[in-house]
DOZANU-286738 format. One record per atom (N, C-alpha, C, O): atom name; z, x negated, y negated. Coordinates in nm, 2 decimals, always signed. Each point is the difference from the previous one (the first is absolute). Layout:
BEGIN
<'CA'; <Z; X; Y>>
...
This chain:
BEGIN
<'N'; <+0.82; -0.24; +0.48>>
<'CA'; <-0.08; +0.08; -0.09>>
<'C'; <-0.04; +0.13; +0.07>>
<'O'; <-0.01; +0.10; -0.06>>
<'N'; <+0.00; -0.10; +0.20>>
<'CA'; <-0.04; +0.12; +0.07>>
<'C'; <+0.10; +0.10; -0.01>>
<'O'; <-0.03; +0.12; +0.00>>
<'N'; <+0.16; -0.16; +0.01>>
<'CA'; <+0.11; +0.10; -0.01>>
<'C'; <+0.00; +0.07; -0.13>>
<'O'; <+0.02; +0.12; -0.01>>
<'N'; <-0.04; -0.20; -0.10>>
<'CA'; <+0.00; +0.06; -0.13>>
<'C'; <-0.12; +0.10; -0.02>>
<'O'; <+0.02; +0.11; -0.06>>
<'N'; <-0.13; -0.13; +0.12>>
<'CA'; <-0.11; +0.09; -0.01>>
<'C'; <+0.03; +0.13; +0.08>>
<'O'; <-0.03; +0.11; -0.04>>
<'N'; <+0.10; -0.13; +0.15>>
<'CA'; <+0.04; +0.12; +0.08>>
<'C'; <+0.10; +0.08; -0.08>>
<'O'; <+0.00; +0.13; +0.01>>
<'N'; <+0.09; -0.19; -0.08>>
<'CA'; <+0.10; +0.07; -0.08>>
<'C'; <-0.07; +0.07; -0.11>>
<'O'; <+0.04; +0.11; -0.03>>
<'N'; <-0.14; -0.17; -0.03>>
<'CA'; <-0.07; +0.07; -0.11>>
<'C'; <-0.08; +0.12; +0.06>>
<'O'; <+0.00; +0.10; -0.07>>
<'N'; <-0.05; -0.11; +0.19>>
<'CA'; <-0.07; +0.12; +0.05>>
<'C'; <+0.10; +0.11; +0.03>>
<'O'; <-0.02; +0.12; -0.02>>
<'N'; <+0.14; -0.16; +0.07>>
<'CA'; <+0.11; +0.10; +0.02>>
<'C'; <+0.04; +0.07; -0.13>>
<'O'; <+0.02; +0.12; -0.01>>
<'N'; <-0.01; -0.20; -0.10>>
<'CA'; <+0.04; +0.05; -0.13>>
<'C'; <-0.11; +0.10; -0.05>>
<'O'; <+0.03; +0.10; -0.05>>
<'N'; <-0.16; -0.14; +0.07>>
<'CA'; <-0.11; +0.09; -0.04>>
<'C'; <+0.00; +0.13; +0.07>>
<'O'; <-0.01; +0.11; -0.06>>
<'N'; <+0.03; -0.12; +0.20>>
<'CA'; <+0.00; +0.13; +0.07>>
<'C'; <+0.13; +0.08; -0.02>>
<'O'; <-0.01; +0.12; +0.00>>
<'N'; <+0.12; -0.19; -0.02>>
<'CA'; <+0.12; +0.07; -0.03>>
<'C'; <+0.00; +0.07; -0.14>>
<'O'; <+0.04; +0.11; -0.01>>
<'N'; <-0.10; -0.18; -0.08>>
<'CA'; <-0.02; +0.06; -0.13>>
<'C'; <-0.09; +0.13; +0.00>>
<'O'; <+0.03; +0.10; -0.06>>
<'N'; <-0.13; -0.11; +0.14>>
<'CA'; <-0.09; +0.11; +0.02>>
<'C'; <+0.07; +0.12; +0.07>>
<'O'; <-0.01; +0.11; -0.04>>
<'N'; <+0.09; -0.14; +0.14>>
<'CA'; <+0.07; +0.10; +0.08>>
<'C'; <+0.10; +0.07; -0.09>>
<'O'; <+0.01; +0.12; +0.00>>
<'N'; <+0.07; -0.20; -0.07>>
<'CA'; <+0.11; +0.05; -0.08>>
<'C'; <-0.06; +0.09; -0.12>>
<'O'; <+0.05; +0.11; -0.03>>
<'N'; <-0.16; -0.16; -0.03>>
<'CA'; <-0.06; +0.08; -0.10>>
<'C'; <-0.05; +0.13; +0.05>>
<'O'; <+0.01; +0.11; -0.06>>
<'N'; <-0.07; -0.11; +0.18>>
<'CA'; <-0.05; +0.12; +0.06>>
<'C'; <+0.11; +0.10; +0.03>>
<'O'; <-0.01; +0.12; -0.03>>
<'N'; <+0.11; -0.17; +0.09>>
<'CA'; <+0.12; +0.09; +0.04>>
<'C'; <+0.06; +0.06; -0.13>>
<'O'; <+0.03; +0.12; +0.00>>
<'N'; <-0.01; -0.20; -0.10>>
<'CA'; <+0.07; +0.05; -0.12>>
<'C'; <-0.09; +0.10; -0.08>>
<'O'; <+0.06; +0.09; -0.06>>
<'N'; <-0.19; -0.11; +0.07>>
<'CA'; <-0.08; +0.09; -0.08>>
<'C'; <-0.06; +0.11; +0.08>>
<'O'; <-0.07; +0.09; -0.06>>
<'N'; <+0.10; -0.08; +0.18>>
<'CA'; <-0.06; +0.11; +0.09>>
<'C'; <+0.05; +0.13; -0.05>>
<'O'; <-0.08; +0.10; +0.01>>
<'N'; <+0.20; -0.08; -0.06>>
<'CA'; <+0.04; +0.14; -0.04>>
<'C'; <-0.08; +0.04; -0.12>>
<'O'; <-0.01; +0.12; -0.03>>
<'N'; <-0.05; -0.21; -0.05>>
<'CA'; <-0.08; +0.04; -0.11>>
<'C'; <-0.14; +0.04; +0.03>>
<'O'; <-0.08; +0.05; -0.08>>
<'N'; <+0.04; -0.08; +0.21>>
<'CA'; <-0.13; +0.04; +0.04>>
<'C'; <-0.07; -0.12; +0.08>>
<'O'; <+0.04; -0.11; -0.02>>
<'N'; <-0.14; +0.15; +0.10>>
<'CA'; <-0.06; -0.10; +0.08>>
<'C'; <-0.08; -0.10; -0.08>>
<'O'; <+0.00; -0.12; +0.03>>
<'N'; <-0.07; +0.17; -0.13>>
<'CA'; <-0.09; -0.09; -0.08>>
<'C'; <+0.09; -0.10; -0.08>>
<'O'; <-0.03; -0.12; -0.01>>
<'N'; <+0.14; +0.17; -0.04>>
<'CA'; <+0.09; -0.09; -0.08>>
<'C'; <+0.06; -0.10; +0.10>>
<'O'; <+0.02; -0.12; -0.04>>
<'N'; <+0.01; +0.16; +0.16>>
<'CA'; <+0.06; -0.09; +0.10>>
<'C'; <-0.10; -0.11; +0.04>>
<'O'; <+0.03; -0.12; +0.01>>
<'N'; <-0.15; +0.16; +0.01>>
<'CA'; <-0.11; -0.10; +0.04>>
<'C'; <-0.03; -0.09; -0.12>>
<'O'; <-0.01; -0.12; +0.02>>
<'N'; <+0.01; +0.17; -0.14>>
<'CA'; <-0.02; -0.09; -0.12>>
<'C'; <+0.12; -0.09; -0.02>>
<'O'; <-0.02; -0.12; -0.02>>
<'N'; <+0.14; +0.16; +0.04>>
<'CA'; <+0.11; -0.08; -0.01>>
<'C'; <+0.01; -0.11; +0.11>>
<'O'; <+0.04; -0.11; -0.03>>
<'N'; <-0.09; +0.15; +0.15>>
<'CA'; <-0.01; -0.10; +0.11>>
<'C'; <-0.10; -0.11; -0.04>>
<'O'; <+0.03; -0.12; +0.03>>
<'N'; <-0.14; +0.16; -0.08>>
<'CA'; <-0.10; -0.11; -0.04>>
<'C'; <+0.06; -0.09; -0.11>>
<'O'; <-0.02; -0.12; +0.00>>
<'N'; <+0.09; +0.18; -0.10>>
<'CA'; <+0.06; -0.08; -0.10>>
<'C'; <+0.12; -0.09; +0.06>>
<'O'; <+0.02; -0.11; -0.05>>
<'N'; <+0.04; +0.16; +0.15>>
<'CA'; <+0.11; -0.07; +0.06>>
<'C'; <-0.05; -0.12; +0.08>>
<'O'; <+0.07; -0.10; +0.02>>
<'N'; <-0.20; +0.10; +0.02>>
<'CA'; <-0.06; -0.11; +0.07>>
<'C'; <-0.03; -0.12; -0.09>>
<'O'; <+0.00; -0.11; +0.04>>
<'N'; <-0.03; +0.14; -0.17>>
<'CA'; <-0.05; -0.10; -0.09>>
<'C'; <+0.09; -0.13; -0.01>>
<'O'; <-0.05; -0.11; +0.01>>
<'N'; <+0.18; +0.12; -0.04>>
<'CA'; <+0.08; -0.12; -0.01>>
<'C'; <+0.00; -0.08; +0.13>>
<'O'; <+0.00; -0.13; -0.01>>
<'N'; <+0.01; +0.19; +0.12>>
<'CA'; <+0.00; -0.08; +0.13>>
<'C'; <-0.13; -0.06; +0.02>>
<'O'; <-0.01; -0.12; +0.04>>
<'N'; <-0.10; +0.19; -0.07>>
<'CA'; <-0.14; -0.06; +0.01>>
<'C'; <-0.01; -0.12; -0.09>>
<'O'; <-0.07; -0.10; +0.04>>
<'N'; <+0.12; +0.11; -0.16>>
<'CA'; <-0.01; -0.12; -0.10>>
<'C'; <+0.07; -0.12; +0.06>>
<'O'; <-0.05; -0.11; +0.00>>
<'N'; <+0.17; +0.13; +0.06>>
<'CA'; <+0.07; -0.11; +0.06>>
<'C'; <-0.07; -0.05; +0.12>>
<'O'; <-0.01; -0.13; +0.02>>
<'N'; <-0.05; +0.21; +0.06>>
<'CA'; <-0.08; -0.04; +0.12>>
<'C'; <-0.12; -0.09; -0.05>>
<'O'; <-0.02; -0.10; +0.06>>
<'N'; <-0.05; +0.15; -0.16>>
<'CA'; <-0.11; -0.08; -0.04>>
<'C'; <+0.04; -0.13; -0.06>>
<'O'; <-0.06; -0.11; +0.03>>
<'N'; <+0.17; +0.10; -0.11>>
<'CA'; <+0.05; -0.12; -0.05>>
<'C'; <+0.04; -0.10; +0.11>>
<'O'; <-0.04; -0.12; -0.01>>
<'N'; <+0.11; +0.17; +0.11>>
<'CA'; <+0.04; -0.09; +0.11>>
<'C'; <-0.12; -0.05; +0.08>>
<'O'; <+0.00; -0.11; +0.05>>
<'N'; <-0.10; +0.20; -0.03>>
<'CA'; <-0.12; -0.04; +0.08>>
<'C'; <-0.07; -0.11; -0.08>>
<'O'; <-0.05; -0.10; +0.06>>
<'N'; <+0.04; +0.11; -0.19>>
<'CA'; <-0.07; -0.10; -0.09>>
<'C'; <+0.08; -0.13; +0.01>>
<'O'; <-0.07; -0.11; +0.01>>
<'N'; <+0.20; +0.12; -0.02>>
<'CA'; <+0.08; -0.12; +0.01>>
<'C'; <-0.02; -0.07; +0.13>>
<'O'; <-0.01; -0.13; +0.01>>
<'N'; <+0.00; +0.20; +0.10>>
<'CA'; <-0.02; -0.05; +0.13>>
<'C'; <-0.14; -0.07; +0.01>>
<'O'; <-0.01; -0.11; +0.06>>
<'N'; <-0.09; +0.17; -0.11>>
<'CA'; <-0.14; -0.06; +0.00>>
<'C'; <+0.00; -0.12; -0.08>>
<'O'; <-0.06; -0.10; +0.04>>
<'N'; <+0.12; +0.10; -0.16>>
<'CA'; <+0.00; -0.12; -0.09>>
<'C'; <+0.08; -0.12; +0.06>>
<'O'; <-0.04; -0.11; -0.01>>
<'N'; <+0.15; +0.14; +0.08>>
<'CA'; <+0.07; -0.10; +0.07>>
<'C'; <-0.07; -0.06; +0.11>>
<'O'; <+0.00; -0.12; +0.02>>
<'N'; <-0.07; +0.20; +0.06>>
<'CA'; <-0.08; -0.06; +0.11>>
<'C'; <-0.12; -0.07; -0.05>>
<'O'; <-0.04; -0.10; +0.06>>
<'N'; <-0.02; +0.14; -0.17>>
<'CA'; <-0.11; -0.08; -0.06>>
<'C'; <+0.05; -0.13; -0.05>>
<'O'; <-0.07; -0.10; +0.02>>
<'N'; <+0.19; +0.09; -0.08>>
<'CA'; <+0.05; -0.13; -0.05>>
<'C'; <+0.03; -0.09; +0.12>>
<'O'; <-0.03; -0.12; -0.01>>
<'N'; <+0.08; +0.17; +0.12>>
<'CA'; <+0.03; -0.08; +0.12>>
<'C'; <-0.13; -0.06; +0.05>>
<'O'; <-0.01; -0.11; +0.04>>
<'N'; <-0.09; +0.20; -0.03>>
<'CA'; <-0.13; -0.05; +0.05>>
<'C'; <-0.06; -0.10; -0.09>>
<'O'; <-0.06; -0.10; +0.05>>
<'N'; <+0.07; +0.12; -0.18>>
<'CA'; <-0.06; -0.10; -0.09>>
<'C'; <+0.07; -0.14; +0.01>>
<'O'; <-0.06; -0.10; -0.01>>
<'N'; <+0.19; +0.10; +0.03>>
<'CA'; <+0.08; -0.12; +0.02>>
<'C'; <-0.05; -0.07; +0.13>>
<'O'; <-0.01; -0.12; +0.00>>
<'N'; <-0.01; +0.20; +0.10>>
<'CA'; <-0.04; -0.06; +0.13>>
<'C'; <-0.14; -0.06; -0.01>>
<'O'; <-0.03; -0.11; +0.05>>
<'N'; <-0.06; +0.18; -0.12>>
<'CA'; <-0.14; -0.05; -0.02>>
<'C'; <+0.00; -0.12; -0.09>>
<'O'; <-0.08; -0.09; +0.02>>
<'N'; <+0.17; +0.08; -0.12>>
<'CA'; <+0.01; -0.11; -0.09>>
<'C'; <+0.04; -0.12; +0.08>>
<'O'; <-0.05; -0.11; -0.02>>
<'N'; <+0.15; +0.12; +0.10>>
<'CA'; <+0.05; -0.11; +0.08>>
<'C'; <-0.11; -0.05; +0.10>>
<'O'; <-0.02; -0.12; +0.02>>
<'N'; <-0.06; +0.21; +0.03>>
<'CA'; <-0.11; -0.03; +0.09>>
<'C'; <-0.11; -0.08; -0.08>>
<'O'; <-0.05; -0.10; +0.05>>
<'N'; <+0.02; +0.15; -0.16>>
<'CA'; <-0.10; -0.07; -0.09>>
<'C'; <+0.04; -0.13; -0.04>>
<'O'; <-0.08; -0.10; +0.00>>
<'N'; <+0.21; +0.08; -0.03>>
<'CA'; <+0.05; -0.13; -0.04>>
<'C'; <-0.01; -0.10; +0.12>>
<'O'; <-0.03; -0.12; -0.02>>
<'N'; <+0.06; +0.17; +0.14>>
<'CA'; <-0.02; -0.08; +0.12>>
<'C'; <-0.14; -0.05; +0.02>>
<'O'; <-0.03; -0.11; +0.03>>
<'N'; <-0.07; +0.21; -0.05>>
<'CA'; <-0.14; -0.03; +0.01>>
<'C'; <-0.04; -0.11; -0.10>>
<'O'; <-0.07; -0.09; +0.03>>
<'N'; <+0.11; +0.11; -0.16>>
<'CA'; <-0.04; -0.09; -0.10>>
<'C'; <+0.06; -0.14; +0.03>>
<'O'; <-0.07; -0.10; -0.02>>
<'N'; <+0.19; +0.09; +0.06>>
<'CA'; <+0.06; -0.12; +0.03>>
<'C'; <-0.07; -0.07; +0.12>>
<'O'; <-0.03; -0.12; -0.01>>
<'N'; <-0.01; +0.19; +0.11>>
<'CA'; <-0.07; -0.06; +0.11>>
<'C'; <-0.14; -0.05; -0.04>>
<'O'; <-0.05; -0.10; +0.04>>
<'N'; <-0.02; +0.18; -0.13>>
<'CA'; <-0.13; -0.04; -0.05>>
<'C'; <+0.01; -0.12; -0.09>>
<'O'; <-0.08; -0.09; +0.01>>
<'N'; <+0.19; +0.08; -0.09>>
<'CA'; <+0.01; -0.11; -0.09>>
<'C'; <+0.04; -0.13; +0.08>>
<'O'; <-0.04; -0.11; -0.04>>
<'N'; <+0.11; +0.13; +0.15>>
<'CA'; <+0.03; -0.12; +0.09>>
<'C'; <-0.13; -0.05; +0.07>>
<'O'; <-0.01; -0.12; +0.02>>
<'N'; <-0.07; +0.21; +0.02>>
<'CA'; <-0.13; -0.03; +0.06>>
<'C'; <-0.09; -0.08; -0.09>>
<'O'; <-0.06; -0.10; +0.04>>
<'N'; <+0.05; +0.14; -0.17>>
<'CA'; <-0.08; -0.06; -0.09>>
<'C'; <+0.06; -0.14; -0.04>>
<'O'; <-0.08; -0.09; -0.04>>
<'N'; <+0.21; +0.08; +0.04>>
<'CA'; <+0.06; -0.13; -0.04>>
<'C'; <-0.01; -0.10; +0.11>>
<'O'; <+0.00; -0.12; -0.02>>
<'N'; <-0.02; +0.16; +0.15>>
<'CA'; <-0.01; -0.09; +0.11>>
<'C'; <-0.15; -0.05; +0.01>>
<'O'; <-0.02; -0.10; +0.07>>
<'N'; <-0.07; +0.17; -0.13>>
<'CA'; <-0.14; -0.05; +0.01>>
<'C'; <-0.02; -0.13; -0.08>>
<'O'; <+0.05; -0.01; -0.11>>
<'N'; <-0.12; -0.08; +0.17>>
<'CA'; <-0.03; -0.12; -0.07>>
<'C'; <-0.11; +0.02; -0.11>>
<'O'; <-0.09; +0.08; +0.02>>
<'N'; <+0.10; -0.14; -0.13>>
<'CA'; <-0.10; +0.01; -0.10>>
<'C'; <-0.12; -0.09; +0.02>>
<'O'; <+0.03; -0.11; +0.06>>
<'N'; <-0.15; +0.14; -0.09>>
<'CA'; <-0.11; -0.08; +0.03>>
<'C'; <-0.05; -0.08; -0.12>>
<'O'; <-0.10; -0.07; +0.00>>
């Protein structure tokens, strides 16, 4: 996942650079505006990949916690089953 995020950053910066270079003959303001617009698609991909990474790590953590809680419940139910009734 880390490589994909790096590629998305390169795409964002490459889009900004290319937009700037192609629009520079039209003027500095047009070039800067085009560079900002060139960043948008790459930034969208970066945000999407970062969200996917966060959700994946959250799912892994929830699975780990669920397994731990199931172990605790099992050990507690074994303890209550071993107690003699009065």
